C-alpha positions in Angstrom: 0.2 0.0 0.1 1.0 3.7 -0.5 3.1 2.7 -3.6 3.3 4.0 -7.2 3.3 1.3 -9.9 6.8 2.5 -10.5 8.0 2.3 -7.1 6.2 -1.6 -6.8 7.5 -2.6 -10.3 11.1 -1.6 -8.9 10.4 -3.8 -5.8 9.1 -6.8 -7.4 12.3 -6.6 -10.3 14.7 -7.1 -7.3 12.3 -9.5 -6.1 12.6 -11.7 -9.5 8.9 -10.6 -10.5 8.8 -9.1 -14.0 6.9 -6.0 -14.3 4.1 -7.1 -16.3 2.9 -8.9 -13.6 3.7 -6.7 -10.8 1.2 -4.6 -13.0 -1.5 -7.1 -12.8 -1.2 -7.6 -9.3 -0.7 -3.8 -9.0 -4.4 -3.7 -10.5 -5.9 -6.4 -9.0 -5.6 -4.3 -5.3 -6.3 -0.5 -6.3 -9.1 -1.7 -9.2 -10.7 -4.9 -8.1 -9.9 -4.8 -4.2 -7.8 -7.7 -4.3 -6.1 -8.5 -0.6 -4.1 -11.0 -2.3 -2.6 -11.4 -6.3 0.9 -12.6 -6.0 3.1 -11.3 -5.7 1.1 -8.7 -4.1 -0.6 -9.0 -0.4 -1.9 -6.1 1.6 -3.3 -5.8 5.1 -5.9 -3.3 6.1 -6.1 -2.0 9.4 -10.0 -3.8 10.8 -12.5 -1.1 10.9 -13.3 -1.5 14.5 -16.6 0.9 15.0 -18.5 2.9 12.5 -21.4 5.5 12.7 -24.2 6.6 10.1 -26.0 10.1 9.9 -28.8 10.3 7.7 -28.4 13.9 5.8 -30.1 15.2 2.9 -27.6 13.8 0.5 -27.7 10.5 1.3 -25.6 9.0 4.5 -22.4 10.4 6.2 -20.5 7.6 7.2 -17.9 7.8 9.9 -15.1 4.8 10.2 -12.3 4.0 12.8 -9.3 1.7 11.5 -7.3 0.5 14.4 -3.6 0.4 14.0 -1.2 -1.3 15.8 1.1 1.2 17.9 4.8 0.7 16.5 6.7 2.2 19.7 4.0 0.9 22.5 4.1 4.1 23.7 0.8 3.7 25.7 1.1 0.0 27.1 1.3 1.4 30.5 -2.5 2.6 30.0 -2.9 -1.2 28.7 -3.1 0.6 25.1 -1.2 -1.3 21.9 -2.9 0.4 19.2 -3.9 3.9 17.4 -7.2 4.4 16.1 -7.5 7.4 13.2 -11.4 8.3 12.0 -11.8 8.8 8.4 -15.3 10.2 7.2 -17.3 9.9 3.9 -19.3 12.5 3.0 -22.3 12.2 0.5 -22.4 15.7 -1.6 -25.0 16.6 -4.5 -23.7 19.3 -6.9 -25.3 21.5 -9.1 -25.7 19.2 -12.2 -27.6 17.2 -9.7 -25.2 14.1 -9.5 -24.6 12.4 -6.3 -20.9 12.1 -5.5 -18.7 11.0 -2.2 -15.7 13.0 -0.5 -13.5 11.3 2.1 -12.0 13.1 4.5 -8.8 11.4 5.4 -6.6 11.4 8.5 -2.7 12.4 8.3 -1.6 11.9 11.8 -3.1 10.3 15.3 -4.2 13.5 16.8 -2.6 16.6 16.1 0.1 18.9 18.1 -0.9 22.4 17.1 -3.3 23.0 20.0 -6.5 24.6 18.2 -8.8 25.7 20.7 -12.0 24.5 19.0 -10.6 21.5 17.5 -11.6 18.0 19.3 -8.5 16.2 17.9 -6.0 18.8 19.3 -7.2 17.4 22.6 -5.3 14.3 22.1 -2.1 15.8 21.1 0.3 13.9 18.6 0.5 10.5 19.1 2.2 9.7 15.8 2.3 10.6 12.5 1.0 7.7 9.7 2.7 6.5 6.9 1.5 7.1 3.3 0.3 3.4 3.7 -1.8 4.0 6.7 -3.3 6.9 4.7 -3.8 5.2 1.5 -5.5 2.5 3.4 -8.3 4.7 4.4 -9.3 5.1 1.1 -9.4 1.4 0.1 -11.5 0.5 3.0 -13.9 3.3 2.2 -14.0 1.8 -1.4 -13.7 -2.0 -1.0 -15.1 -2.4 2.6 -17.7 0.2 2.9 -18.6 -0.4 -0.9 -18.4 3.3 -2.0 -16.6 5.0 -4.6 -14.8 8.0 -3.7 -15.2 11.3 -5.9 -13.0 13.4 -3.7 -10.2 13.1 -1.2 -9.5 16.0 1.0 -7.2 15.9 3.9 -8.9 17.4 6.7 -9.5 14.7 9.2 -7.0 14.2 12.4 -3.8 16.1 12.2 -1.7 18.2 10.4 -0.9 17.3 6.7 1.8 19.9 6.4 3.5 18.3 9.6 3.9 15.0 7.7 4.5 15.9 4.4 6.5 13.4 2.9 3.8 11.1 3.5 0.9 13.2 2.3 2.6 13.8 -0.6 3.6 9.9 -1.3 0.2 9.0 -0.8 -1.4 11.4 -3.2 1.3 10.6 -6.1 -0.2 6.6 -4.9 -4.0 7.6 -5.3 -3.5 9.5 -8.5 -1.8 7.0 -10.1 -3.8 6.5 -13.1 -3.1 2.4 -13.4 -4.2 2.4 -9.6 -7.0 4.5 -7.9 -6.8 6.5 -10.5 -7.8 10.0 -8.4 -7.6 13.3 -10.6 -5.3 15.6 -9.0 -8.0 18.1 -8.8 -10.3 15.6 -6.8 -7.7 16.3 -3.8 -7.0 18.7 -1.3 -4.8 19.6 1.2 -5.9 21.4 4.1 -3.2 23.2 6.4 -3.7 25.4 9.8 -0.7 27.5 8.1 2.6 25.9 8.1 4.5 28.4 6.1 7.5 26.1 5.5 5.5 23.4 4.2 3.3 25.8 1.7 6.8 26.9 0.8 7.2 22.9 -0.1 3.9 22.8 -1.6 4.6 25.6 -4.1 7.5 23.8 -5.3 5.4 20.5 -5.7 2.6 22.0 -8.0 5.5 23.4 -10.5 6.1 19.6 -10.6 4.7 17.9 -14.0 1.1 16.5 -13.2 0.8 18.5 -9.6 -0.2 21.8 -10.6 -3.9 20.8 -10.1 -3.6 19.9 -6.5 -6.3 21.7 -4.3 -5.2 23.6 -1.2 -7.0 25.0 1.7 -6.1 27.0 4.5 -8.1 27.0 8.2 -7.9 30.9 8.9 -10.6 31.0 11.6 -9.9 34.4 12.2 -9.9 38.5 10.9 -7.1 39.7 12.9 -3.9 38.4 14.3 -4.9 38.6 17.9 -8.0 36.2 18.0 -6.3 34.2 15.6 -3.3 33.8 18.0 -5.7 32.9 20.5 -7.5 30.5 18.8 -4.3 28.8 16.9 -0.7 29.2 18.3 0.4 28.4 15.0 -0.1 31.8 14.4 2.8 33.5 16.9 4.9 32.0 14.5 3.7 32.8 10.7 1.3 35.7 11.2 -1.9 36.5 8.9 0.0 39.0 7.0 2.6 35.9 6.1 0.1 33.7 5.1 -1.7 36.3 2.8 1.6 36.7 1.0 2.6 33.0 0.8 -0.8 32.3 -0.6 -0.7 34.9 -3.0 2.7 33.0 -4.3 1.1 29.8 -5.0 -1.9 31.4 -6.5 1.0 32.8 -9.3 2.7 29.1 -9.9 -1.1 27.9 -9.9 -2.0 29.5 -12.8 -4.5 31.4 -10.6 -6.4 28.4 -9.5 -8.3 29.3 -6.5 -7.3 28.4 -3.3 -10.2 27.4 -0.4 -10.3 29.7 2.9 -12.0 28.4 5.8 -13.6 29.9 8.2 -15.0 28.6 11.5 -17.5 30.8 12.7 -17.9 30.6 16.7 -20.2 32.9 18.4 -18.4 35.6 20.6 -15.2 35.0 19.0 -14.9 35.6 15.8 -18.8 36.4 14.4 -19.3 40.3 15.0 -19.7 42.6 12.6 -15.8 44.2 12.8 -14.7 40.5 12.1 -16.4 39.9 8.9 -14.8 43.9 8.2 -11.6 42.8 8.8 -12.1 39.3 7.2 -13.2 40.9 3.8 -10.1 43.7 3.9 -7.7 40.4 4.5 -9.3 38.8 1.6 -9.5 42.1 -0.7 -6.2 40.2 -2.6 -8.1 37.4 -3.6 -11.1 39.4 -5.0 -12.6 39.6 -8.7 -10.5 42.2 -10.4 -11.1 43.4 -13.9 -7.6 44.4 -14.8 -6.7 40.5 -14.9 -6.6 38.4 -17.2 -9.5 35.9 -18.2 -10.0 33.0 -15.8 -8.2 34.5 -13.0 -11.3 36.8 -11.4 -11.8 35.3 -7.8 -8.6 33.3 -6.6 -10.0 32.8 -3.2 -13.3 31.1 -1.6 -14.1 31.7 1.6 -15.8 28.4 3.1 -17.6 30.1 6.1 -18.2 27.2 8.7 -20.7 26.7 11.3 -18.7 25.9 14.3 -19.6 22.2 15.2 -18.8 22.1 19.3 -16.0 19.9 20.3 -16.5 17.9 24.1 -16.4 19.9 26.7 -16.7 23.0 24.3 -16.8 26.4 26.0 -19.1 27.7 22.9 -21.9 26.7 21.3 -22.7 26.3 17.7 -24.0 29.2 16.0 -27.6 30.1 15.5 -28.8 30.3 11.4 -29.3 33.9 12.1 -25.7 34.8 13.0 -24.7 32.5 10.1 -26.7 34.6 7.3 -26.0 37.9 8.6 -22.1 37.0 9.1 -22.2 35.6 4.8 -24.8 38.2 4.0 -22.3 41.0 5.0 -19.2 39.6 3.6 -21.2 39.4 0.2 -21.7 42.6 0.6 -17.9 43.7 0.7 -17.7 41.5 -2.8 -16.4 38.5 -0.8 -16.7 35.1 -2.9 -18.5 33.1 -0.5 -19.6 29.3 0.3 -21.5 28.6 3.4 -21.0 24.9 4.6 -23.7 22.8 5.5 -23.0 20.5 9.0 -22.9 17.1 8.3 -22.1 14.7 10.8 -22.3 16.7 14.0 -24.8 14.5 15.6 -22.2 11.3 15.2 -19.0 13.6 15.8 -17.9 13.2 12.0 -18.3 16.5 11.2 -15.6 19.2 10.8 -13.1 19.7 14.3 -14.9 16.8 16.2 -12.6 13.9 14.8 -10.4 12.6 17.6 -10.3 9.2 19.5 -11.1 9.4 23.2 -9.5 6.2 23.7 -6.0 7.3 23.5 -6.9 10.9 23.8 -3.0 12.0 25.5 -0.5 14.6 24.8 2.7 13.3 23.8 5.4 16.0 21.5 7.1 14.2 18.8 9.8 15.0 16.0 8.3 16.8 12.8 9.5 16.8 9.5 8.4 19.2 7.7 11.2 20.4 4.5 13.2 17.2 5.9 14.4 18.6 9.1 13.3 18.3 12.7 11.5 20.3 14.4 9.8 20.1 18.1 6.3 20.8 18.7 5.5 23.7 20.3 2.8 26.2 20.3 4.7 28.6 18.5 
């Protein structure tokens, strides 16, 4: 799991297996759902729990896979496993066609400490391998039996903290001989690691990567509020984030970047916040002087807050959401209001986190090939 066809063929040739037979086995795993097709044999982490919640478009499914804990870090608490959560979300677009988006995890827990996020309450247990990331897609496709149209790295963890594995998983998932997910159907979301976004800027200039989707979890209209909600803002503030996103816009040919804004009552939901947010979004608004096809380059996705366990905040009312969105639109901001799906089953945005292994444990990060210690800044 987690290998491109080319990498798998190279591994097979070293073991005396011809590239043709390797290709047949690879396709059997990724296209037919075979767990064994010599010389290929895969092990998929078991789905230990699953929840369903009916929504207008169909059924949201959250499933939990149990992974071995290679370091046995929690044995003293009677736990020798790691659980990861993934969510299958039904969508119906403007054409009326029903699709399914898979929200995948890139880590067990997260080290970045965002106040509104359930996963942050776990701390970071460990990062996932490319194979463990791809196994979430395999489970959705062949165990749950659902055709996956889009993949978003918006589950547990910060993808930029585990970027080598994330990029490796994407290379595998987009391999046309295997899963064959289009590059423009995959989106990486980040809380704003600028060093990771610098690497993405290099990656999207490589053949086949330009159409990779990007999303920034912004969630505030000024640095004071954002630093209180998201400690990472103390290292990379909103001005620096805006600058790197504008750089990415140019190297990606003007493709839109999604700006995500979790609307929290009494925290970032006042009229003044909408006005400040519109000002920050101004460089991404439609400019008639830009060439055709390069109008709005930023889509603001307003996400009603989904309370985590023991949350100090409630979900926003419909009236509050409508007022906030209308004020932004009055400033010319291109706004999409995210509908909440899976809130009752703790499957909605910001609610993923396995209570069984919730425990903070700082480990080293590997963004840009160097080792950093987790910190709140």
